[in-house]
C-alpha positions in Angstrom: 5.8 24.7 -1.1 6.1 23.3 2.5 9.0 21.2 3.0 8.6 17.9 5.1 10.8 17.3 8.1 10.6 13.4 8.8 11.1 12.1 12.1 12.7 8.6 11.6 11.8 7.6 15.1 7.9 8.7 14.5 5.9 5.8 12.9 3.8 6.8 10.0 0.5 6.3 11.8 1.9 9.0 14.5 2.9 11.2 12.0 0.4 14.2 11.7 1.9 15.0 8.3 1.1 11.5 7.2 -2.2 11.6 8.8 -3.3 14.5 7.0 -2.4 12.9 3.5 -4.0 9.8 4.3 -7.1 11.9 5.5 -7.2 13.8 2.4 -6.8 10.6 0.2 -9.6 8.9 2.0 -12.1 12.2 1.8 -11.3 12.3 -2.0 -11.9 8.4 -2.2 -15.4 8.9 -0.5 -16.3 11.6 -2.7 -15.3 9.5 -5.7 -17.7 6.9 -4.6 -20.6 9.2 -4.4 -19.8 10.6 -7.5 -20.0 7.0 -9.2 -23.4 6.4 -7.5 -24.7 9.8 -8.7 -23.4 9.2 -12.0 -24.8 5.9 -12.6 -28.4 6.8 -11.0 -28.5 10.2 -13.3 -27.3 8.2 -16.4 -30.1 5.3 -15.9 -32.9 7.9 -15.1 -31.6 9.9 -18.3 -31.6 7.3 -21.1 -31.6 3.6 -21.9 -29.6 1.0 -20.1 -27.1 0.9 -23.3 -26.7 4.7 -23.0 -26.3 4.5 -19.2 -23.3 1.8 -19.9 -21.8 4.1 -22.3 -21.8 6.9 -20.0 -20.1 5.0 -17.4 -17.6 3.6 -19.7 -16.5 7.2 -21.0 -13.8 7.7 -18.5 -12.1 4.6 -19.3 -10.7 5.4 -22.5 -8.8 8.7 -21.7 -7.7 7.3 -18.6 -6.0 4.3 -20.4 -4.8 6.2 -23.2 -3.3 9.3 -21.1 -2.0 7.5 -17.9 1.5 7.0 -19.0 1.7 10.7 -20.0 0.2 11.5 -16.3 3.0 10.0 -15.1 5.5 12.0 -16.7 3.4 15.1 -15.6 3.6 13.7 -11.9 7.4 13.5 -11.9 7.9 16.8 -13.8 5.7 18.9 -11.8 5.7 17.2 -8.4 2.6 14.9 -7.3 1.4 17.1 -4.6 0.9 20.0 -6.9 -0.5 17.7 -9.4 -3.1 16.1 -7.1 -4.1 19.1 -5.6 -4.7 20.5 -9.2 -6.8 17.3 -10.1 -9.0 17.5 -7.0 -9.7 21.1 -7.5 -10.6 20.2 -11.6 -13.0 17.3 -10.3 -14.5 19.5 -7.8 -15.4 22.3 -9.9 -16.6 19.8 -12.8 -18.8 17.7 -10.3 -20.3 21.3 -8.6 -21.2 22.4 -12.0 -23.1 19.6 -13.2 -25.0 19.6 -9.5 -25.8 23.3 -10.7 -26.6 22.6 -13.9 -29.0 19.6 -13.1 -30.8 21.7 -10.6 -31.6 24.5 -13.2 -32.1 22.5 -16.3 -32.5 19.0 -17.8 -29.2 18.9 -19.7 -29.3 15.3 -21.2 -26.9 12.6 -21.1 -24.2 14.9 -22.7 -23.5 16.7 -19.6 -23.1 13.5 -17.8 -20.9 11.9 -20.5 -18.6 15.4 -20.5 -18.4 14.9 -16.5 -17.0 11.4 -17.3 -14.6 12.5 -20.0 -13.4 15.0 -17.2 -12.9 12.7 -14.5 -11.2 10.1 -16.8 -8.6 12.5 -18.1 -7.9 14.2 -14.8 -7.6 10.4 -13.3 -4.8 9.8 -15.7 -2.5 12.5 -13.9 -4.3 12.0 -10.5 -3.3 8.1 -10.2 0.2 8.4 -10.6 0.5 11.5 -8.7 -1.2 9.7 -5.8 1.2 6.7 -6.1 4.2 9.0 -6.1 3.5 11.2 -3.3 3.9 8.6 -0.3 7.9 9.1 -1.2 7.7 12.6 -0.3 6.0 12.6 3.0 7.7 9.9 4.8 10.9 8.3 5.2 11.5 5.0 3.1 11.6 2.6 6.1 7.8 3.9 6.8 6.3 3.3 2.9 5.1 -0.1 3.8 3.0 1.0 6.4 1.7 4.1 4.5 0.8 1.5 1.9 -1.4 -0.3 4.3 -2.8 2.8 5.7 -3.7 3.6 2.1 -5.4 0.5 1.4 -7.1 0.9 4.8 -8.6 4.3 3.8 -9.7 2.9 0.3 -11.7 0.2 2.1 -13.5 2.6 4.4 -14.0 4.8 1.4 -15.7 2.2 -0.4 -17.9 1.1 2.5 -18.8 4.5 3.2 -19.2 6.2 0.2 -21.8 3.7 -1.6 -24.5 4.0 1.2 -23.9 7.9 1.6 -24.3 8.1 -2.3 -27.3 6.1 -2.2 -28.9 8.1 0.9 -28.1 11.3 -1.2 -29.9 10.3 -4.2 -32.9 9.0 -2.0 -33.0 12.5 -0.2 -32.2 14.8 -3.5 -31.8 12.8 -6.4 -28.6 13.1 -8.5 -28.2 16.7 -7.9 -27.9 16.4 -4.3 -25.3 13.3 -4.5 -23.2 15.2 -7.1 -23.2 18.2 -4.6 -22.4 15.7 -1.7 -19.4 14.5 -4.0 -18.1 17.8 -5.0 -18.0 18.9 -1.4 -16.2 15.8 -0.3 -13.7 16.4 -2.8 -13.3 20.1 -1.9 -12.5 18.7 1.9 -9.1 17.3 0.6 -7.9 20.2 -0.9 -6.8 22.3 2.3 -5.8 18.8 3.8 -3.4 18.8 0.9 -2.3 22.1 1.0 -1.0 21.4 4.5 1.1 18.4 3.9 4.6 19.1 3.8 6.5 17.3 1.1 10.1 16.4 0.8 12.3 17.9 -2.2 14.1 15.5 -4.1 17.4 15.7 -5.9 17.1 16.5 -9.8 16.1 13.8 -12.1 19.0 13.1 -14.5 16.5 11.7 -16.9 15.1 15.0 -17.8 18.1 17.3 -18.4 15.9 19.7 -20.3 14.4 17.0 -22.5 11.0 16.6 -23.8 8.1 14.9 -22.3 8.3 12.0 -24.7 12.1 11.6 -23.6 11.2 11.6 -20.1 8.6 8.7 -21.1 11.2 6.7 -22.5 13.6 7.2 -20.2 11.2 5.8 -17.4 9.9 3.0 -19.5 13.8 2.1 -20.0 14.2 2.5 -16.2 11.7 -0.2 -15.4 12.8 -2.3 -18.1 16.6 -2.5 -17.0 15.6 -2.6 -13.3 16.0 -6.3 -11.6 13.4 -6.0 -9.0 10.5 -3.7 -10.9 10.8 -5.4 -14.4 9.7 -8.8 -13.0 7.4 -7.0 -10.3 5.5 -5.3 -12.9 4.7 -8.5 -15.0 3.5 -10.4 -11.8 1.3 -7.3 -11.1 0.1 -7.6 -14.5 -0.5 -11.3 -14.2 -2.1 -11.1 -10.8 -4.5 -8.3 -12.2 -5.7 -10.0 -15.5 -6.3 -13.4 -13.6 -8.2 -11.7 -10.7 -10.3 -8.8 -12.0 -12.8 -10.7 -13.9 -13.8 -13.3 -11.5 -13.9 -11.1 -8.6 -16.1 -8.7 -10.4 -18.5 -10.1 -13.0 -17.5 -13.6 -12.3 -18.8 -13.6 -8.5 -22.3 -12.1 -10.0 -22.5 -14.7 -12.5 -21.8 -17.6 -10.0 -24.1 -16.4 -7.6 -27.0 -16.3 -10.2 -26.1 -19.7 -11.3 -26.0 -21.2 -7.7 -29.2 -19.3 -6.8 -27.5 -17.4 -3.9 -29.5 -14.3 -4.9 -28.6 -10.5 -4.0 -28.2 -11.2 -0.2 -25.6 -14.2 -0.8 -23.9 -12.4 -3.6 -23.8 -9.5 -1.0 -22.1 -11.6 1.7 -19.5 -13.0 -0.6 -18.4 -9.6 -1.6 -18.5 -8.7 2.1 -16.4 -11.6 2.7 -13.7 -10.5 0.2 -13.5 -6.7 1.2 -13.2 -8.0 5.0 -10.1 -10.0 4.0 -8.7 -7.4 1.9 -9.0 -4.8 5.0 -7.7 -7.2 7.5 -4.5 -7.4 5.2 -4.4 -3.5 5.2 -4.8 -3.4 8.6 -1.8 -6.2 9.2 0.8 -4.0 7.4 -0.4 -0.9 8.9 0.1 -2.1 12.5 3.4 -4.1 11.8 4.9 -1.6 9.5 6.8 -4.3 7.6 6.9 -8.2 7.1 10.0 -10.1 6.4 11.0 -11.8 3.3 8.3 -9.7 1.4 9.3 -11.1 -2.0 8.6 -14.6 -1.0 6.0 -13.9 1.1 4.1 -11.9 -2.0 4.8 -15.1 -4.4 3.1 -17.4 -1.8 0.3 -15.4 -1.0 -0.4 -15.0 -4.8 0.0 -18.8 -5.4 -2.3 -19.5 -2.4 -4.8 -16.8 -3.5 -4.9 -18.3 -7.0 -5.8 -21.5 -5.7 -8.7 -20.0 -3.5 -10.2 -18.1 -6.6 -10.2 -21.5 -8.3 -11.8 -23.0 -5.4 -14.6 -20.4 -5.1 -16.5 -21.3 -8.3 -16.9 -24.8 -6.4 -18.3 -23.6 -3.1 -21.2 -26.0 -2.1 -23.1 -23.1 -0.5 -23.1 -19.5 0.4 -21.1 -19.9 4.0 -18.5 -21.8 2.2 -18.3 -19.2 -0.5 -18.0 -16.4 2.0 -15.3 -18.2 3.7 -13.4 -18.8 0.6 -13.8 -15.0 -0.5 -12.4 -14.0 2.7 -9.3 -16.0 2.3 -9.2 -14.5 -1.4 -9.4 -11.1 0.2 -6.7 -11.7 2.7 -4.1 -13.1 0.4 -4.8 -11.0 -2.3 -4.7 -8.0 -0.4 -1.7 -9.0 1.2 0.1 -9.6 -2.1 -1.2 -6.6 -3.6 0.0 -4.4 -0.9 3.4 -6.2 -0.6 3.6 -5.5 -4.2 2.6 -1.9 -4.1 5.4 -1.5 -1.0 7.9 -3.2 -3.0 7.2 -1.0 -5.7 7.4 2.0 -3.7 10.7 1.1 -1.7 12.4 -0.4 -4.8 11.7 2.8 -7.2 13.6 6.2 -7.5 11.3 8.8 -6.1 12.1 11.0 -8.7 10.7 8.4 -11.2 7.9 7.0 -9.2 5.1 8.7 -11.0 6.0 7.1 -14.4 6.5 3.7 -12.3 3.0 4.0 -10.7 1.3 4.6 -14.1 3.0 1.8 -15.9 1.3 -0.4 -12.9 -1.8 1.4 -12.9 -1.9 1.1 -16.8 -2.6 -2.7 -16.4 -4.9 -2.6 -13.6 -7.0 0.1 -14.6 -6.7 -0.1 -18.5 -6.1 -3.7 -19.5 -7.3 -5.8 -16.8 -11.2 -4.4 -16.9 -11.1 -5.5 -20.3 -11.0 -9.3 -19.0 -14.6 -8.6 -17.6 -16.5 -9.0 -20.7 -14.3 -11.7 -22.0 -14.9 -13.4 -18.5 -18.9 -12.9 -18.6 -18.7 -14.4 -22.3 -16.3 -17.4 -21.6 -18.6 -18.3 -18.4 -21.8 -18.3 -21.0 -19.8 -20.7 -23.1 -18.4 -23.0 -20.7 -19.5 -22.4 -17.2 -18.0 -20.6 -13.9 -15.8 -23.6 -13.0 -13.1 -23.8 -16.3 -13.2 -20.1 -16.3 -12.5 -19.3 -12.6 -9.6 -22.2 -12.8 -8.4 -20.6 -16.0 -8.1 -17.3 -14.3 -6.7 -18.9 -11.0 -3.8 -20.4 -13.7 -3.0 -16.8 -14.9 -2.9 -15.3 -11.5 -1.0 -17.9 -10.3 1.9 -17.3 -13.0 2.4 -14.0 -11.2 3.8 -15.9 -7.9 6.0 -18.2 -10.6 7.6 -15.1 -12.1 8.2 -13.8 -8.4 9.9 -17.2 -7.4 11.7 -17.0 -10.5 13.2 -13.6 -10.4 16.4 -13.9 -7.8 16.3 -10.4 -7.2 12.4 -9.9 -6.6 12.3 -13.1 -4.8 14.9 -12.1 -2.2 13.5 -8.4 -2.0 13.2 -7.2 1.3 11.1 -4.2 3.1 13.4 -1.5 4.7 13.4 -1.5 8.3 
């Protein structure tokens, strides 16, 4: 395995090793976005709306169930090795389905199986991706790398969706799956070329079982004076944010008669704000008083979420969405940077798994609840209630002395 030789004088955005990792991550994420477009199109064309919904939801169950175990795998075997293996499996699965669709009409079972494989692989891929930055750069550059990763994710979303749509338009789902698989394949040699830093042995393991590793990781988080309240703050923020900013905005646009174009502008406003936050941390490298700043961003962002439901028109809604994206993006990146810098790198896979479990396993469950609540009480009360839940995350940060005073390393 290549060994990292980190130059402490070189910022991450000028470090070829870091740039190769960010490029690999970005290309893989573009492939993911194309894959989801291909999967949704093929599922809709191959069955009813309800069946398509089931296919799209299949990946969520193994991801949620296996995510904590995936953190143990990432810490035991090394995140670089796990990420490379995950991308190889995802690439092979997507290209196999593309070939199957080109040769026959297998029906929805093949798509459901592909979604199941993706969800299972995601359970180890996501913790490994979160644990890898600590192995490729120095501690003082982790915040900047977090910003670079956020920028790569935003760019992948902007590029992946239209690329997937173009591939579907030109060659159907077969072409789109092929493009997705090839993009994921490009990430593998980039990852192989990334040098990683070896870590001292993890005292948690001592030859113990995977279950003991998991319990030790959870105990480490619970006893940590920064990570424990930080996990609670992240959970509250996600629970209050995911519903309104996914299904809620769509229902708000329909209720106000803004149409698809208005909805698109609002979503674009949010994405622009979040991208600006990622760019800020990429350029600056660190922000002072990170704990307090994250708390204030969460509180201000929660007010903006509540205000979004009361926007008088599309221009005002776009402006508020821009502010929501900027504040939520800033708080999210700061919380992610604090998680990276406060964690023991040998336990970072398990720490990332716990944070991801809330974001990707629990928070999405609020979307149908949000839709049901809006149908019963309207957008205004539901957005305000969600904003209150989100704001509690800021209160937790301010109330936890060690987290409130936490700083990013210089």
